[in-house]
N, CA, C and O of each residue as an XYZ file, in Angstrom:
476
protein
N       0.813     -1.075     -0.004
C       0.252      0.097      0.143
C       0.821      1.322     -0.330
O       0.285      2.076     -1.142
N       2.074      1.503      0.287
C       3.047      2.619     -0.381
C       2.671      2.869     -1.163
O       1.973      3.856     -0.929
N       2.637      2.655     -1.991
C       1.902      3.809     -3.654
C       0.925      4.336     -3.321
O       0.736      5.343     -4.003
N      -0.280      4.069     -2.155
C      -0.934      4.406     -1.814
C      -1.281      5.648     -0.740
O      -0.674      5.420      0.307
N      -1.961      6.731     -0.671
C      -1.730      7.917      0.003
C      -3.436      8.339      0.641
O      -4.524      8.228      0.077
N      -3.140      8.768      1.812
C      -4.804      7.998      2.824
C      -5.310      9.332      1.900
O      -4.727     10.229      1.292
N      -7.406      8.772      2.254
C      -7.911      9.833      1.248
C      -8.687     10.901      2.178
O      -9.807     11.241      1.798
N      -8.257     11.362      3.173
C      -8.512     12.498      4.549
C      -6.878     12.890      4.833
O      -6.801     13.922      5.499
N      -5.955     12.482      4.587
C      -4.637     13.046      4.984
C      -3.339     12.943      3.222
O      -2.733     11.926      2.886
N      -3.313     13.781      2.764
C      -2.689     13.231      0.986
C      -1.330     13.110      1.265
O      -0.613     12.652      0.375
N      -0.784     13.469      2.449
C       0.692     13.170      2.862
C       1.332     12.648      3.440
O       2.546     12.719      3.635
N      -0.182     11.444      4.143
C       0.421     10.458      4.489
C       0.155      8.927      3.857
O      -1.037      8.732      3.619
N       0.844      8.059      3.613
C       0.445      6.908      3.055
C      -0.005      6.040      3.779
O       0.361      5.899      4.946
N      -0.951      5.254      3.155
C      -2.341      3.894      3.425
C      -1.260      3.037      3.938
O      -0.032      3.050      3.846
N      -2.443      2.026      4.711
C      -1.883      1.088      5.403
C      -2.627     -0.037      5.370
O      -2.193     -1.187      5.301
N      -4.496      0.537      5.455
C      -5.513      0.414      4.103
C      -6.644      0.761      3.947
O      -7.007      1.909      4.204
N      -7.720     -0.495      3.327
C      -9.002      0.379      3.716
C      -9.949      0.101      3.615
O     -10.238     -1.084      3.448
N     -10.839      1.038      3.667
C     -12.032      0.864      4.401
C     -12.763     -0.054      4.163
O     -12.825      0.110      2.945
N     -13.913     -1.647      4.518
C     -14.498     -2.375      4.177
C     -16.270     -1.645      3.560
O     -17.220     -2.113      2.933
N     -15.944     -0.333      4.170
C     -17.377      0.015      3.986
C     -17.449      0.709      3.048
O     -18.555      0.499      2.552
N     -16.816      1.580      2.372
C     -16.132      2.485      1.027
C     -15.327      2.517      1.048
O     -14.945      3.589      1.516
N     -14.134      1.514      0.627
C     -13.209      1.080     -0.291
C     -12.148      1.854      0.165
O     -10.972      1.516      0.031
N     -12.685      3.341      0.940
C     -11.640      4.655      0.490
C      -9.965      3.866      0.948
O     -10.015      2.667      1.223
N      -8.842      4.434      0.997
C      -7.342      3.726      1.253
C      -7.351      5.295      3.386
O      -7.788      6.411      3.667
N      -6.399      3.931      4.238
C      -6.490      4.795      4.831
C      -5.042      4.277      5.884
O      -4.481      3.183      5.948
N      -4.684      5.970      6.843
C      -3.445      6.106      7.084
C      -3.421      5.528      8.655
O      -4.364      4.851      9.067
N      -2.826      5.693      9.093
C      -2.890      4.707     10.791
C      -3.265      5.697     10.933
O      -2.340      6.214     10.307
N      -4.125      6.906     11.358
C      -4.540      7.891     12.164
C      -6.089      8.100     11.683
O      -6.837      9.010     12.040
N      -6.453      6.774     10.568
C      -7.494      7.460     10.518
C      -8.496      6.440     10.664
O      -9.655      6.852     10.682
N      -8.181      4.306     10.850
C      -8.284      3.737     10.796
C      -8.813      3.067     11.933
O      -7.940      2.500     12.589
N     -10.047      2.949     12.399
C     -10.862      1.909     12.950
C     -11.204      0.516     12.671
O     -12.111      0.082     11.962
N      -9.900     -0.408     13.674
C     -10.725     -1.287     13.718
C     -11.324     -2.105     14.584
O     -11.272     -2.047     15.813
N     -11.800     -2.743     14.024
C     -13.308     -3.783     15.298
C     -13.301     -4.360     14.832
O     -13.423     -4.253     13.612
N     -13.107     -5.743     15.645
C     -13.640     -7.475     15.037
C     -12.782     -7.446     14.023
O     -13.225     -8.163     13.126
N     -11.186     -6.685     13.568
C     -10.445     -7.582     13.028
C     -10.695     -6.207     11.494
O      -9.849     -5.938     10.641
N     -11.860     -5.708     11.601
C     -12.101     -5.194     10.406
C     -11.852     -3.824     10.263
O     -12.224     -3.260     11.292
N     -11.265     -2.820      9.227
C     -11.098     -2.182      9.106
C     -12.238     -0.429      8.256
O     -13.006     -0.127      7.342
N     -11.701     -0.014      9.139
C     -13.585      1.209      8.831
C     -12.462      2.513      9.570
O     -11.582      2.749     10.399
N     -13.706      3.280      8.046
C     -13.121      4.779      8.435
C     -14.064      5.381      9.135
O     -15.204      4.934      9.270
N     -13.600      6.533      9.668
C     -14.550      7.451     10.072
C     -15.895      7.447     10.499
O     -16.418      7.173     11.580
N     -16.531      7.972      8.927
C     -17.651      8.088      8.754
C     -18.702      6.667      8.312
O     -19.914      6.777      8.122
N     -17.815      5.177      8.193
C     -18.601      4.028      7.798
C     -19.382      3.944      8.754
O     -20.600      3.994      8.923
N     -18.060      3.745      9.641
C     -18.437      3.482     11.253
C     -20.169      4.142     12.183
O     -21.093      3.688     12.859
N     -19.621      5.645     11.507
C     -20.655      6.401     12.405
C     -21.580      6.158     11.778
O     -22.646      5.968     12.364
N     -21.510      6.080     10.429
C     -22.923      5.244      9.537
C     -23.715      3.364     10.503
O     -24.884      2.981     10.510
N     -23.138      3.048     10.799
C     -23.176      1.774     10.902
C     -24.071      2.415     13.012
O     -25.221      2.360     13.448
N     -23.032      2.805     13.497
C     -23.972      3.270     14.274
C     -25.168      4.539     14.480
O     -25.595      4.946     15.560
N     -25.377      4.795     13.745
C     -26.108      5.684     13.341
C     -28.093      4.689     12.964
O     -29.169      4.936     13.509
N     -27.834      3.855     12.097
C     -28.033      3.125     11.465
C     -29.053      1.625     12.504
O     -30.183      1.180     12.305
N     -27.485      1.066     14.086
C     -28.233      0.461     14.606
C     -29.083      1.908     15.741
O     -30.254      1.938     16.118
N     -28.329      2.603     15.929
C     -29.618      3.738     16.815
C     -30.486      3.909     16.443
O     -31.390      3.304     17.018
N     -30.771      4.518     15.642
C     -32.347      4.100     14.586
C     -33.049      2.814     14.465
O     -34.267      2.693     14.597
N     -32.537      2.216     14.305
C     -33.681      0.779     14.297
C     -33.844      0.367     15.910
O     -34.947     -0.139     16.118
N     -32.919      0.476     17.212
C     -33.577      0.625     18.610
C     -33.885      1.812     18.804
O     -33.804      1.794     20.032
N     -34.177      2.834     18.561
C     -35.181      3.699     18.725
C     -36.370      2.857     18.098
O     -37.080      2.160     18.822
N     -36.524      2.927     17.013
C     -37.309      3.208     16.468
C     -38.695      1.513     17.449
O     -39.914      1.403     17.583
N     -37.419      0.592     17.853
C     -38.648     -0.730     18.205
C     -39.298     -0.045     19.750
O     -40.462     -0.150     20.136
N     -38.598      0.392     20.186
C     -39.041      1.482     21.578
C     -39.627      2.044     21.438
O     -40.517      1.616     22.174
N     -40.380      3.728     20.547
C     -41.135      4.375     20.118
C     -42.415      4.010     19.924
O     -43.472      4.504     20.315
N     -42.028      2.568     18.906
C     -42.780      1.031     18.345
C     -43.473      0.571     19.590
O     -44.573      0.156     19.225
N     -43.345      0.442     20.937
C     -43.539     -0.434     21.549
C     -44.769     -0.562     22.162
O     -44.707     -1.235     23.191
N     -46.259      0.005     21.777
C     -47.481      0.041     21.707
C     -47.931     -0.877     20.404
O     -48.812     -1.610     20.852
N     -47.779     -1.121     19.280
C     -47.681     -2.406     18.597
C     -46.736     -2.901     18.785
O     -45.651     -2.428     19.124
N     -47.265     -4.647     18.439
C     -45.752     -5.419     18.696
C     -45.395     -5.419     16.994
O     -44.253     -5.347     16.539
N     -46.688     -5.519     16.159
C     -46.687     -5.799     14.734
C     -45.687     -4.378     14.398
O     -44.693     -4.924     13.920
N     -45.477     -3.285     14.386
C     -45.324     -2.353     14.153
C     -43.799     -2.728     14.707
O     -43.057     -2.709     13.726
N     -43.100     -3.041     15.838
C     -41.720     -3.014     16.385
C     -40.681     -3.646     15.881
O     -39.470     -3.434     15.830
N     -42.053     -5.207     15.192
C     -41.200     -6.075     14.991
C     -40.854     -5.341     13.311
O     -39.796     -4.789     13.009
N     -41.549     -5.450     12.783
C     -41.455     -4.813     11.472
C     -40.087     -3.406     11.083
O     -39.304     -3.160     10.166
N     -40.467     -2.801     12.428
C     -39.050     -1.673     12.407
C     -38.134     -2.234     12.574
O     -37.258     -1.720     11.878
N     -37.559     -3.491     13.416
C     -36.361     -4.105     14.230
C     -35.706     -4.415     12.504
O     -34.676     -4.090     11.914
N     -36.968     -5.229     12.138
C     -36.407     -6.005     10.655
C     -36.422     -7.513     11.451
O     -35.917     -8.529     10.974
N     -36.987     -7.448     12.529
C     -37.087     -9.164     12.378
C     -39.187     -9.616     12.582
O     -39.744     -9.906     13.641
N     -39.706     -9.532     11.483
C     -40.155     -9.382     11.289
C     -40.921    -11.513     10.868
O     -40.165    -12.478     10.758
N     -42.389    -11.580     10.749
C     -42.586    -12.824     11.008
C     -43.728    -13.116      9.992
O     -44.817    -12.582      9.782
N     -43.037    -14.213      9.417
C     -43.951    -14.880      8.872
C     -45.484    -15.232      9.260
O     -45.541    -15.893     10.297
N     -46.532    -14.994      8.769
C     -47.564    -15.709      8.785
C     -47.973    -16.962      7.665
O     -47.703    -17.240      6.497
N     -48.854    -17.572      8.866
C     -48.473    -19.374      8.215
C     -49.502    -18.581      6.455
O     -49.860    -17.452      6.122
N     -49.560    -19.483      6.045
C     -49.500    -20.204      4.426
C     -51.031    -19.896      4.676
O     -51.662    -20.373      5.620
N     -51.473    -19.178      3.872
C     -53.569    -19.214      3.850
C     -54.298    -20.380      3.483
O     -54.539    -20.695      2.318
N     -54.590    -20.915      4.336
C     -54.935    -22.416      3.491
C     -57.182    -22.419      4.069
O     -57.960    -23.065      3.367
N     -57.463    -21.988      4.744
C     -58.904    -22.506      4.786
C     -60.028    -23.648      4.481
O     -61.166    -23.603      4.014
N     -59.450    -24.362      4.810
C     -60.479    -25.835      5.014
C     -60.170    -25.093      3.261
O     -60.830    -24.059      3.160
N     -59.508    -25.344      2.206
C     -59.597    -25.201      0.929
C     -59.783    -27.091      0.736
O     -59.988    -27.552     -0.387
N     -59.727    -27.578      1.390
C     -60.561    -29.319      0.969
C     -60.724    -29.410      0.982
O     -60.860    -30.385      0.243
N     -61.847    -29.044      1.904
C     -63.213    -29.189      2.684
C     -64.270    -29.028      0.985
O     -65.077    -29.737      0.384
N     -63.491    -27.362      0.743
C     -64.196    -26.699     -0.340
C     -63.756    -27.077     -1.719
O     -63.882    -26.486     -2.792
N     -63.318    -27.985     -1.468
C     -62.519    -28.088     -3.734
C     -63.801    -29.275     -3.205
O     -64.763    -29.202     -3.970
N     -63.935    -29.990     -2.437
C     -64.716    -31.558     -1.928
C     -66.404    -31.108     -1.965
O     -67.297    -31.690     -2.581
N     -66.451    -30.616     -1.616
C     -67.163    -29.602     -1.630
C     -67.963    -29.698     -2.652
O     -68.775    -30.597     -2.868
N     -67.686    -28.546     -3.442
C     -67.236    -28.265     -5.175
C     -67.441    -29.738     -6.171
O     -67.912    -29.989     -7.280
N     -66.823    -30.465     -5.117
C     -66.626    -31.699     -6.722
C     -68.374    -32.538     -6.661
O     -68.835    -33.098     -7.655
N     -69.111    -32.461     -5.346
C     -70.381    -32.929     -5.444
C     -71.704    -31.853     -5.511
O     -72.628    -32.354     -6.152
N     -71.955    -30.703     -5.074
C     -72.374    -29.342     -5.039
C     -71.352    -28.715     -6.126
O     -70.189    -28.997     -6.414
N     -72.355    -27.648     -6.661
C     -72.168    -26.803     -7.000
C     -72.898    -25.637     -7.063
O     -73.623    -25.135     -7.922
N     -72.379    -25.178     -5.462
C     -73.137    -24.581     -5.122
C     -71.984    -23.024     -4.957
O     -70.933    -22.778     -4.367
N     -73.176    -22.079     -6.084
C     -72.310    -20.589     -6.107
C     -71.564    -20.116     -4.885
O     -70.583    -19.463     -5.239
N     -71.714    -20.242     -3.099
C     -70.785    -20.038     -2.226
C     -69.660    -20.479     -2.596
O     -68.686    -19.745     -2.434
N     -69.474    -21.888     -3.236
C     -68.531    -22.680     -2.367
C     -67.452    -22.240     -3.656
O     -66.487    -21.605     -3.231
N     -67.447    -22.457     -5.082
C     -67.637    -21.345     -6.217
C     -66.850    -20.349     -5.911
O     -65.694    -20.185     -6.302
N     -67.880    -19.225     -4.738
C     -66.750    -17.868     -4.575
C     -66.146    -17.885     -3.375
O     -65.757    -16.838     -2.856
N     -66.002    -19.047     -2.810
C     -64.899    -19.116     -0.825
C     -63.414    -20.310     -2.012
O     -62.184    -20.316     -1.944
N     -64.056    -20.833     -2.610
C     -62.881    -21.282     -3.760
C     -62.091    -20.279     -4.369
O     -60.883    -20.490     -4.477
N     -62.524    -19.340     -4.737
C     -62.173    -18.121     -5.523
C     -61.500    -17.071     -4.400
O     -61.311    -15.888     -4.683
N     -61.356    -17.312     -3.848
C     -61.748    -16.241     -2.815
C     -60.052    -16.257     -1.935
O     -59.306    -15.342     -1.587
N     -59.921    -18.439     -1.772
C     -58.947    -18.350     -0.849
C     -57.816    -18.630     -1.666
O     -56.741    -18.588     -1.068
N     -57.771    -18.974     -3.190
C     -57.012    -19.088     -4.492
C     -56.363    -17.235     -4.127
O     -55.268    -16.949     -3.643
N     -57.135    -16.559     -4.428
C     -56.716    -14.645     -4.546
C     -55.778    -14.376     -3.570
O     -54.760    -13.712     -3.768
N     -56.326    -15.232     -1.775
C     -55.439    -14.750     -0.765
C     -54.072    -15.144     -1.022
O     -53.085    -14.503     -0.663
N     -54.065    -16.469     -1.801
C     -53.060    -17.516     -1.181
C     -52.099    -17.049     -2.372
O     -51.028    -17.644     -2.249
N     -52.099    -16.104     -3.600
C     -51.432    -15.020     -4.214
C     -51.275    -14.262     -3.794
O     -50.472    -13.519     -4.360
N     -51.606    -13.995     -3.064
C     -51.626    -12.408     -2.589
C     -50.385    -12.247     -1.526
O     -49.700    -11.232     -1.396
N     -50.236    -13.588     -0.725
C     -49.804    -14.572      0.328
C     -47.781    -14.362     -0.566
O     -46.795    -13.627     -0.508
N     -48.306    -15.646     -1.293
C     -46.416    -15.698     -2.480
C     -45.942    -14.216     -2.689
O     -44.951    -13.590     -2.311
N     -47.054    -13.903     -3.449
C     -46.527    -12.232     -3.904
C     -45.325    -11.326     -2.844
O     -44.135    -11.027     -2.949
N     -46.553    -11.089     -1.678
C     -45.964    -10.766     -0.780
C     -44.424    -11.305     -0.038
O     -43.370    -10.670      0.003
N     -44.685    -12.559      0.460
C     -44.194    -12.898      1.380
C     -42.718    -13.612      0.069
O     -41.579    -13.394      0.481
N     -42.785    -14.155     -0.938
C     -41.785    -14.754     -1.616
C     -41.637    -14.013     -2.871
O     -40.980    -14.603     -3.728
N     -42.225    -12.526     -3.268
C     -42.062    -11.869     -4.516
C     -42.081    -12.551     -4.915
O     -41.973    -12.552     -6.141
């Protein structure tokens, strides 16, 4: 790294690069965290993101669903079945309009679930 200069201190030779942004750092600018080298800006950004996540969890603690969503720990609801087997059997033996509409509703709910949770 002798050929590279620090992005902040142009007179100092770089000793490593930041794992967050890739900028070259001198020994004065390098902050080592768990064996990884960061610049001050990237480390501050990581702490700000972490702090925002924790603040959102406590601010939204009145609603467990929004707290889970803001902390990134969202739980996927179960795949909607709604007795689809029973309604499928009923549909085979009776041609009731209610069964047809309910079966179409279940299929629509399953498609919505797939689009939301499986992309």
